[in-house]
N, C-alpha and C positions, 0 to 999 in steps of 0.2 A: 693461421700463419701470417706473419707480417711481410707482405710483398716487398716493401721498401728495404727492410733488413736483408732479405734474400737477394735483391738486386744489387745492393751495395757489396755484399759478400762475393757475389759473382764477379763484379767489376774488379775487386781486389784479387781474386783468383786468376782472372784473365791477364792482368796487367803485366806480370813477368813473362808469361808465355807469348804475349804480343811482341815484346822486344826480341825474344828468341826467334819468332817467325820472321820478323823484319830482317834481322841479321842473316838468317839462313837464305833469304831471297836476294840479299845483296852480294852474294858471291859473284853475281854478274851485274854489270852496271845497269841502273834503272833510274828513271825520274819518278817523282812522287805519284803522279796519276797512274803510270804503268805499274808501280808497286801496289797501289790500292787495288787495281784490277787483278793482279797476280794473286794477291791475298784473298780476294773475293772468290776467285776461281777455285781456291783451295778451302773455301768455307771458313776463312779467318776474316772476321769483320772488324775493321778499325775505321773509325771516323777520320776524315781528313783533318779535322781540328785536333785530333790526337796524334795522327801520324807525323805531320809536319814539325810540330815541336819536338817529337821524339827524334826525328832525323837530325834536327839542329843540335839536340843534346848529345846524341851519339857521335856526331862530328866533333863537337867541343871536347868530348871525352877521348878523342883520338881513335875511335873505333871505325869511323867512316872517313872517306875522302870524297870530295865533290869537285865538279867543274861544270862550267856553263857551256852549252852547245848553242851557238848563235847562228849556225848554218841554215836552220829551217826558219820558216816564217815566224814561229814562236820560239823565243829562247827558252831552253829547258835546263834545269839544274840536275845533273846526273850524280847519283850517289853510288859508292862501291865500298866494300870492306877494305880497310887498311890492313897492313900486315898484323898489327896488334889486334884488329878486329877479327881476323881469321883465327888467331890464337885464342882470343876470348870466346869466340863462337864454339870452337872445338871443346873448350873446357865447359862451357854452358851446356852443350849437348850431353857431355859425360855426366854432369851434375843432374840434368833433367832426367836422363835415363835411370840414374840411381834413385832419384826421388820417386819416379813412377813405380819402380820395383818395390820400394818401401811402402808406398801408399796402396799398391795392389795387395800387399800382405795385410794391411789394416782394413781395407774395405771389403 
């Protein structure tokens, strides 16, 4: 078995579910590092180099809002689902559940 091919296929498989995981955790406001920790606690591993560009992309798409908290010693950018993000998340959850049922029948 070619491990490189398997690794690449695993990355492709995880890519969409990572976005779903991030959106689901942003129902409550979080900054990047706290989000990484929350994901890790749930055994969803995303590298910081993947997460931060994803957050910027999701914000550009209108699914997230962000604001800076400069009250603490370190300024932090907090992200949260926008109204559109909440709607998209609900639909993605529905799609994901349908897909898992279909694949359960196949596998």
